[in-house]
C-alpha positions, 0 to 999 in steps of 0.5 A, a space after each residue: 500500500 505504501 511506497 519507498 518514498 514514505 520510508 524513513 520519513 516517520 510516516 509509518 510511526 505516525 500511521 500506527 499511532 493514528 490507527 490506534 487512536 482511531 481504533 479507540 475513538 470508533 469503539 469509544 462512542 459505540 461503547 458509551 452509547 451501549 453503556 447508556 442505552 443498554 447497561 444503564 437503560 437510559 432514554 434517548 435524550 440521555 444518550 444524546 447528552 453523553 455523546 454531547 459530553 464527549 464532543 463538547 470539550 472539542 468545541 471548547 478547547 480544540 482551537 486553543 490546542 491548535 494554537 499550541 500545536 503551532 508553538 509548543 513541543 508536539 511530541 510531548 503533547 501527544 505523549 501526555 494526551 495518549 497517557 491521559 486517554 489511557 487513564 480515563 478509559 481505565 477509570 471507566 472500566 473500574 467504574 463499571 466493574 465496581 458498579 458505581 457507574 451511573 449517568 452523572 459518572 458517565 457524563 464526567 468520564 465522557 467530558 474527561 475523555 473528550 478533553 484529552 482528545 481535544 488537545 491531541 487531535 490537532 497536533 496529530 493532524 498537523 504532523 503529516 505535512 511536516 514529515 511527507 513531501 507535498 507531492 506525496 501528501 495525497 498518497 500519504 493521506 489515502 494510506 492513512 485513511 485506509 489504516 484509520 478505516 480498518 481501525 473504524 471497522 475493528 473498533 466497533 466489532 471488537 467493542 461489540 464482541 467484548 460487550 457481548 462476552 463480558 460487558 462494557 467494562 472489558 470494552 473500556 479496558 481494551 481501549 485503554 490498552 490501545 492507547 498505551 500501544 499508541 504511546 510506544 509509537 509516539 516515543 519513537 517518532 522524530 517530530 521536525 522542529 517548528 518554524 520560529 514563532 513569536 512566543 510573546 503573541 498571546 494564544 488567543 491572538 494566534 487563534 484569531 489569526 487562524 480563524 481570519 485566515 481560514 474565513 478569508 480563503 474562499 476554497 477553505 471556507 467552502 471546504 470547512 462548511 462541507 466538513 461541518 455538514 459531514 461531521 454535525 449532520 451526517 456522522 453526528 446523526 449516524 453515531 446517535 441513530 444507527 445503534 438505535 435503529 439496529 437495536 430498536 427497529 430490527 432487534 439486533 445485538 451489540 455486535 450487529 450494531 458494530 457491523 454497520 460502522 464496520 461496513 462503512 469503513 469497508 466502503 471507505 477502504 475500497 474507495 481509498 484503494 481506488 484513489 491510490 491507483 487512479 488519483 492522477 486521473 482526477 483533474 477536478 478534485 473539488 468537484 469530485 469531493 462535492 459529488 461524493 457528498 451528494 451521493 452520501 447525503 442521498 444515501 442517508 435519506 434512503 436509510 430512513 426507509 429500508 425495511 430490514 437490517 440487511 438492506 441497512 448493511 448494504 447502504 452502510 457499505 455504499 455510504 462508506 464508499 462515497 465517504 472515501 472521497 470526502 475523507 481523502 480529498 478534503 484533507 488533501 486540499 486543506 493541507 495543500 492550501 494551508 501554510 505550514 506555520 498555520 497548520 496546527 490552527 487550521 487542522 484544529 478547525 478540522 477537528 472542530 468540524 469533524 469531531 466537535 460537531 458530531 456530539 451536537 448533531 448526535 444530541 439533536 438527532 437523539 431529541 428528534 428520534 424521541 419524537 418521530 423515531 430513529 429512522 425518520 430522524 435519519 432521513 430528515 438529517 439526510 435531507 438537510 445535509 443534501 440541501 447544504 451540499 447542493 447549495 455549496 455545489 452551486 455557489 462555490 465556483 473556486 472549489 468546483 474548479 480546484 485541481 
């Protein structure tokens, strides 16, 4: 999957770390949802609140974390956030095993875990352009995406199997172990020195400078709007509603629910492999990216009408296939269009739109599902998402023409 140009760059150490973290994050949302809905037998609104607690720290802290990534030791930040994640998940396992877990404790643990992730994500995302040449950037991003999607497949499947076998406590403990594995890869990674910065400038001013740069760049502005659609409206509703649809509409178990996310990952891997082989043939990457989102949002609408679990599995594979264009092309364009000295701050916006908005979307989707049911709620979110993408396709001429 890789080639010789990626060897000796540190890429594979960064890849291994990103994959281990993705494994945890994909399993973690699934585990928290199952903890609330099945172990604690709480309502859909409580589930949405817990998912919101996972992402609220990203909204609050990720821009600050991006500014820190542009001026402080990035390797040290990664090490501390990995260790912090392992501690929080270990405490989560202990809380379940000692039977002290309840909704308030779950919310506190979710906030702690979200805080750790908020400070780690921008640093990890900003490293790739520092260790890979620009002409190899899309290749590296696609290989990274394949690994992360393998993790997205494995995370829910492993979590679902562990929950079925021994309960959510063991699932949390296994995720803590994956974080510890990630520490070993970071410790071996050589992180290039940062460009000289004026350390007298306040972090708040640097955050403002990053926001101003992104807003003033038309193509980046359109990309981030579509990222917000994908994170808040599409994936946010998926995290909240797919387990409910599998469990409540089709009477399926935890591992069957995990299979839905796994099939999404398989679809992304298929598209990513195709991009590795044929990426040079794509001459208008911005247009391909947006057309992929049109297919994805249309798929989401159909998810609200499928009559069986098997049909939903098929749609998840196709959803992932269209999402492969979304994940790979948008990250490539953002990193190509961003100066290296602003990379941490711009990538923190990526974390905000992709991760921080997911819990907000999950909270809204859970509330809507209580009123009209999870499948109709999924279709409603799909309709809104499709309208946003079509509007952007019509007005973002610079992005349509981006090569």
